[in-house]
N, C-alpha and C positions, 0 to 999 in steps of 0.2 A: 433370941437374937433380934437386934434393932433393925430398922429399914435400911440402914447403911452400915456395913461393917468395914472397919479400918484395920488393915494389916500393915505392920511396920517391919521393914527388912533392913538389916544392917549390912552395908557393903562399902568397902574402902573407907571406913571410918565415918560414913555419913548415914543418916537415916532418911529413907524415902517412904512416902505413904501412897497406897493405892486404894481408892474407894470403889467398892463393889456395890453396884446398884441392882436391886432385885428386879426381876422381869416385869412385875406389875407396875413399877414406877417409871420404866423407860419410856412408855407412850406419853405419860404426862410431861416428862422432861422435853421430849421432842416438840410437843405442841407449844410448850412455853418458849422454846427457842424460836419457833416460827413466828409467834406473836412479837417477840423482841425484834426480829429482823424487819417485820412490817412497820413497827413503830419507828425503828431506826431510819428506814427508808423515808417515811413521812417526815420525820424530823429533818433529814438531810434536804428534802425538797423544800421544807419551810425555811431552812437556813439559807439555801441557795437563793430563794426568792427574796429573803431579807437582805443578803449581800448585794444582789442585783439592784434592789431598791435603793441601797445606800452607796452604789457605785463601786462595790468591792467584789463583784461576782466574776469579773473577767479572769482574774488570776486563778480563782478556784476552779473555773471551767477548764482552764489549760492543764491544771494538775490532774483533774479527772480524765481529760483526754489523753494525757501521757500515760496514765496507768492503764487505760483501756485500749491503746494503739497496738498494732501488730508488730512482731519482731522482724526487723530487716537485717539481713546478713550480707556481708561482703562476698567477694568472689572467692571461690575455692582454689587453693594453691595446687598447681600441677595440671590444670585442665588444658593448658596450651601444649604440654608435652603429650597428652593423650590424643590430641588431634593435630599432631605435628605433620608438616608437609613432607618430611623426610621419612620414608619407610625403610627400615633396616631389614636386611636379609636374616632369616631365622638361622639358628645354629644347626638345625637338622637338615642341612642341604646335602643331597646325594653326592657321593664322591665324584661321579662323572661330571656333574655340573660345576663342581669346584675346579676340576681339571680343565674343563672348557674355558672357564673364566681365566685361569692361569695362562693358557695358551694365547688367548686374545690379548691379555695384558702384556705378555712378553712380545708379541708382534707389534702392538701399538707403541711400546717403549723401546723397540729394538735399536733405533738409531741412538737414543740417549744412553742405553746400556752399553753398546759397543764403544761409543765415544768416551763415556765415563771410564770404562776399563782401560782405554788407551792412555788417557791422561793420568790415571792412577799409576800405571806402569811407568809413565814418564817421571814420576817422583822417586823412582827407585834407580839409582845410578847403575846397578848391576845389569839392567836391561838396555841401557843406552847404546851399547855397541850393536844391538839387534834392531832397536827402534829407528835409529838414524837411517840405515840403508833401506829399511822397510818403508819409511816415509817417502824417501826419494822414489822408490819403486811405485808406490801408490800414485804419486803425482805424474809419473812418466809412463805408466803401463798402458798399452793400447788395447788391453783385453776387453774393456767395455764396448768398444766400437769396431773391433777387428772382424766380427762375424764368424769366428771360428768355433765359439761356444765350447772351448777346451776346458773351462772350469765347471761346466755343467755336471751336476751329480743326480743321476736318476734315483739312486738310493735315498738321497736326502729329500728329494721331491716326493717320494713315496712313503715316507715315514708315517706311522699311525697317528702321530701327534697332530698332523694336519687334518685328520678326520675329526679330532676333538675341536680344532679351531673352526672348521666349517659347520659342525653340528651345534655350535654355540648359538647361531642365529635362528634357525638353521638355513643353510644355503644349498641350492640344487642347480645343476646345469642341465639345460634342455636344448635339443637341436631340432631345427625345422627340416633340415635336409642333410644327407650324407655328403662328405667332401672327398673328392678323388685325391689319392696320395701322389698322383703324378703331376699335380699343379701346385702353385705357390699361392699363399693367401695373406690378406691383411684383415685382421679382426678389428673392427671399430667398436670400442666399448663405450656405452652410454648408460646412465650419466656418470660423471666423475665422483659425485658424493664428496664426503670430507676426506676420507683416506682410501677409498676404492677397495674396501675389504672384499667385495665380490670378485673383482678382477684378480686379486691375489689368490683367492681360494680356487677359482676356476681355471686360471691360466698359468699360475706359478707353482701349483701342486697337483698331485694326482688324486686329491681327496674326493673330488666330484666326478672323477672318471673321464677326464678329457681323452686319454689314450684309448679308452673303451669306445667312446662315441666317435672319435676321429682317428682310427688306426692308421699308422704310417705317416702321421704328420707331426713334425717337431715344432712346437710352438714356443715363442719367446715373448715374455711380457716386458715391455719397455718402460723405463722411468727416466727421470732427469739425470743428465750427465753428472751434475754436481754430487749426486748420491754416491758415485763411485770414487769420490775423493775423500770419503770419510773412512778413516782407518778401521780395520776389522769388519765394519759393516759391508764394505765393498766386496770382501771375500765371501761373506755370507750371501750377498745378493747374486754374485756370479755363480756360486754353487747352486742356488735355487733357479738358475737359468735366466735371470734378468739381464738386460742389456741396456745400453744408452739409447735414448730416443732421437739422437742426432741423425741428420740425413745420411752421413757416412755410415753409421751403424746399420740403419735400415737397409740401405742398398747392399752392404756387404752380406748381411744375413740372407737376403732374398736372392743373392747371386752366387752363393757358395753352398756346398753340401748337396745331398741328393745323389741319384745314380750317375748323372753326368757332370756333377759338380757345378750345376747351374742354379741351384736353389730349389729344385723341384722337391715337393714334400715338406718344405719349410713354411712357417707362418710366423707372423709377428702380431702382437696385440697392442694397439695404441688407444689410450684413453683420450679420445679426440677433443673433448671440451677443455681439458687441461685445468690449470689453476683458476682461470677466469670462471669456469663453470662451477667450481667448488663454492664460490661465493653465493651461488643461487641454490645451493643444496638445502632445501627446507622440507620438512615432513609434509606429505600429501601434495607435493608439487613435482612437476617434471618439466623443467625449462632447460632445453639443450642449446648450447652455444655451437651452432653448426652452419648457419647460412654462409658465413665468410670463411669457414674452415675447409679449404680445398687442397691443402698441401698433401694430405694423405691420398687424395684422388690422383694428383699428379705423380706421386710416388708409385702408385699402382700402375699407372699408364707407362711410366718409364721402365719399370721392372717386369711388367706383364703379370702382375699378381691380381687375383680375383678379390673383390671386396666382400666381406661378410659382416653385415651389421649385427651388433649385439646389444640387447636391451635388458637391463637389470631391474626387474620390478622389486622395489623395496630398498634400493641402495640409499636413496635420500631420506629414508625414515629412520636411519640408525643414529642420527645426531640432530640436535637443535642448535641454531646459531642466531646471532643478532641479525636483524633484517636491515636492508639498505634504507627502507622507508622510515623506520624508527630511529636509526642512527646513521644519518647521511654523512657526517664527518668521518666516522670510522670507516665507512665504505669507501670514501675517497682516499683515505690513508692506505687502505688495503690495495686499491688499484695502483697507487703510486709505488708501493713496495713491489708489486708484481712487475711494473714497468722497469724498475731499477735493477732488481735481482733475478727476475724471471719466475719467481714463485710468490705466493702470498700466504698469509696466516689467517685462516678463518677463526673467528672467536666463537667457539662451539662448546657445547656441554651435552652430557647424556646422563648415564648412571655411574655409580661407583662400584668398587669391588665388594663392599659390604652394605651398600644401600642401593635403592632403585631410583633415586631422584637427582643426585648431584655427583658429578665426576666426569672423567674423560673416557670411560669405557662405553662402547656402543650399546644401544638398546638391543634386547633380544627380539628382533623383528625378522620374520622370514624374508629371504631373498631368493628370487627365482630368475636365473640368468638364461635368457633365450637367445640362441644364435639363429640368425635368419638364413634365407636362401642366398647362395653365392651369386654375385653380380659379375658376369663374365667381362673381362677387360682385355682389349686388344692392345698389345704393346706397340708403342710408337717410338721411333728413334727421335732424339732431340734435334730440333731444327737449329739453325744458327741463332745464337744468343741463349741457348740452353733452355728454351721454352717448348712446351707441348701445345697442341692445338687447344685453345681456350674453349671453343665450341664443344669439343668432345669432353673436356673436363666438366663443363656445365651439364652435359647430357648424363654422364656417369653419376655426377653428384645428385641430380634429380632422381635417378633410379635408386640411389642409395637412400635418400630421404623417404621415398615412397615405400621402400621395403621396411624401414623403421616404423613408419606409420601403420603398415600392415600388421607387423608384430604387435604393436600397441592395441589396435582395434580387435585383433583376433584373440588375444590372450588376456586382456585386462579383466574380464569377468571371471575367468578361471582362477586368477590369483587374487581375487577379492580386492580389487582396486576401488578406491573411493569413487562413487558414480559422478561426483562433482569435479573430479580431477581431470585435467586436460593436458595433452601433450602440446608443448609450445616450442617451436623452432625459432631461436633468436640469433641475432648477429650473423 
């Protein structure tokens, strides 16, 4: 056999040859290739020097540089979706949390749902004979401010669904002192927040145990009178024990009922800051519109009701909204709307039903609603002109503010309030 054997294979109609090199010749071939590379490198260097000497080396160097440069890649598709600012809820969410979200969503959209149902029924002529007299009744009914609470349903207020609503955040109600059922009371709720979810959970339902903490006291949460002109929703609100925040409604509630039909054992809850305070509802802030708010103090003096300050830790953390500093024109427009129609529209956002970053659902932030010690009020008969003693009003108002500040200082650490956060009493 020779030093190189050649085998020829036939495949697909063509012949290809494979050369088999014996082992003793492989070392010689490798050495020969190495010498060839070295000579090639030397010749390339000589050629480069020759081209540079004759002014032709610049283009050749560029070609060599391109062949020896690193590979540069563009951006990878889909990276923005991997680090998206919107975090979607997983599919494996426990049933209880889904039901909690459903209840909060239903409460948040309750006005829109009831109003939409009414207008839908208006498109069906079959319901017109019922809807027309019902609409007249809604506009003329005195139930929201009569003080009789005849539409109130203890069964509806005690349904287990409200426990789902309250545990969404979760919310808890705490008392600083027991209240005597032989007196009447005005609970002042602070802050307003965006929608006052804490006030609804604590004082419009039995989910947080109001009846357990304050036995013998019938409490009524007050809201805007215009809400009782919304078809279907007004019936729902009345059944939940809500009433109008008008002066007539407040005085009727606190002067009727009880053992002697004088209002003893009754209470009302007023969100004192109102719509104006809702514009200051920012996370990690607590700015209360209270300095000039003395109407509820005068009401307490006229009716002989004791004042009970209520501070809700976490109410302002449920939503975010545009600030007056960054959007001054929007803030001025909101104030004009409040002046014209009596309420305003905060531009807010929080989380969604299926995500944690965008939507109108409140954040899952804990709320702790603390009721303070009652401030005894001596009833005064109105003097001529329908006014009470201004000096006594200022005195009671100062005691009320002092009790709010006591609640804040005493319980802020227990409820993990931001150390930099301060209570501010404004307007």
